[in-house]
N, C-alpha and C positions, 0 to 999 in steps of 0.2 A: 451406543452413545451413553446410555444410562449406566451400563456396566463399567465403561471407562471412567465416567464421572465418579461412580461409587469407589472404584479402586484408587483413583487419584485423591478423593476427599478422605479416604480412610487413613492415608498417610499424613495428612495435614492437621493443623491445629483447629480447634472448634470455631474460631472466628473466621478462618479461611473457609471452613466447611459452609458456614452460614452464607458467606459472601458468594461462593461458587453456586450454591443451590439457588440463591436469590437470582443470580445472573442467569442461570438456566431457565427459571420460570419467566423471567422478563423476556428472554429470547423467544420462548413459546408464545407469550402474549403478543409480542410484536409481529411474529410471523402470522398469527391468526388475524391480527388487525389488518394485515395487508390484503386479505382475501376479500373478494367482491361478492355481493349478494346477487345471484342470477335467479330470476323468477322463471318458472316454466308455465305457470298458470297466468295467463294474460289478464284475467279479471282481477286477480290479486295485485298484479303489477299496476294496473290502472288505478286502483285505490291508493296505492303508495304514491304514484305519480301525481295524482290530484292533491293529495295531502301535502306532499313536499314541493308542489308546483315545479316539477321537473318533467321534461318530455321523456317519452319512452325511446329506448334504443332497442329495436327489434332485430335480433341477429338470426337470420335464416341460415342454417348450416347443416352440413352432412358431416358430423363430428368424427365419425370413424371410417370415412372413405374418401372424403373430398380433399384433395391435395391443397387447393388454394385456401380452403377453410382452415386447415391445419397450419398453413403458413401464416395466415392472418392471426390465428391464436398465438403462435410462437413469436412472431415478429412484432405484434402490436398488443393484443389483449392481455398477454401475460407479463407486460412490462410495468415497472413502477410509474412511468409517465401516464399510461392509460389508466392505471388504478386510481391515481390521484385525480385525473380529469373526470373519470366516471363517477367517483364518489361525490364530486362537486356539481356535476352537470346533468346526469341522466339516471333513469331507472332502467336497469338491464333486464332484457327478456331474451332467453334462448329458445328458439323455435327449431328444434333439432329433427332431422330426418335420417336417423342412423340406419345402417343395414344390419349391424350385429347386436347392438345394445338394445335391451328390452325397453319398451315404453307402454304405458297404459293406453287402452283404447281411447279414453277421454282426451289424453294429450295428443295422440295421433290425429284424432278428429279435429281438435282445436287447431293444430299446426297446419293441417291440410286446408281448413277453411281460411285461415289467415294467409296462406300461400296464394290461394285463389283470389282473395280480397285485394291483396297488394300486387297481384300479377307477377309474382316471383317465378322466373323461369330458369335461373341458374344460381349456383352457390359459390362463394358466400354472397349474400345480399344483406345489407344493413339499412333498415328504414328508421328514420327519426319521425316521431309522430306524437301529437297530443291526442288524448282520448277522453271521451265522456260517455257515461252510461245514462240513458234516458228511457224510461219505461221498459227496462230490461234489455235494451238494445245498445250495442256499442257503436259509437260514431268516432271515426278516426279523422284527424286533420293531419295530412301528410306534410312534413317539413322538408323532406328530401331523402335521397338514398345514395348509397355508395356500396363498394365491395372491397376487394383487396386493392390496396394502393401501395405501390413500391416506394421504399424510402423509410420504412420503419415507423415508429410511433409519431414522430414529429410531422411527417408528411400526411399520415392518416388523420391525425388530429386537426391539422390545418383544413382538410376537406370537411371533416365533421363539424368544425366550428362555423363554417360558412352557413350551415343549416340551422344552427342553434342561436347564433347571434342575430338579434333583431336590429335592423338598420336604424340608425339614429337620424331623425329628421332635423335638419339644421334650418333655423329660421333665416329667411332672406334678410340681409341687412337693409334697414330702412333707408330709403333714398331721401336725401335732404332736398327739400323744395327750394328752388332758386327763386328769388323775388325779382 
């Protein structure tokens, strides 16, 4: 790509060169801005969650072997709709159980403890939770869970939003007193 750009720019005027180079760097910036921040350290994610007042999305996955996890990634998580929603709504935590990719012993231990704490028996499982740390202990308030949902990002986000939206309590209309 860069070699092509260099050859193309070499033949054009200086103003066109500046324009094309600027366009190239803007494109790089936009593509990087689309990327989501996934935490693997849950304690770090909790700090961010509490600071930003957003719930955690805990994604239990087998990233390199679980077919349904890979489908969820491709059909939902890697879409612009999910990216926009996630940036506005949640703090992302990936709790991976790979078979081939290396992981530190600390991350393996953390992920296994969280799998047991949440009772995860299959992958993919996505939990939504608020968390607090008191006296060095983490307390989770579960909001709901889901997994793979057929129908792409719209269907998946509809399910996710049911756990994140707090119900609005409507006041009962005041009854008029009859004299």
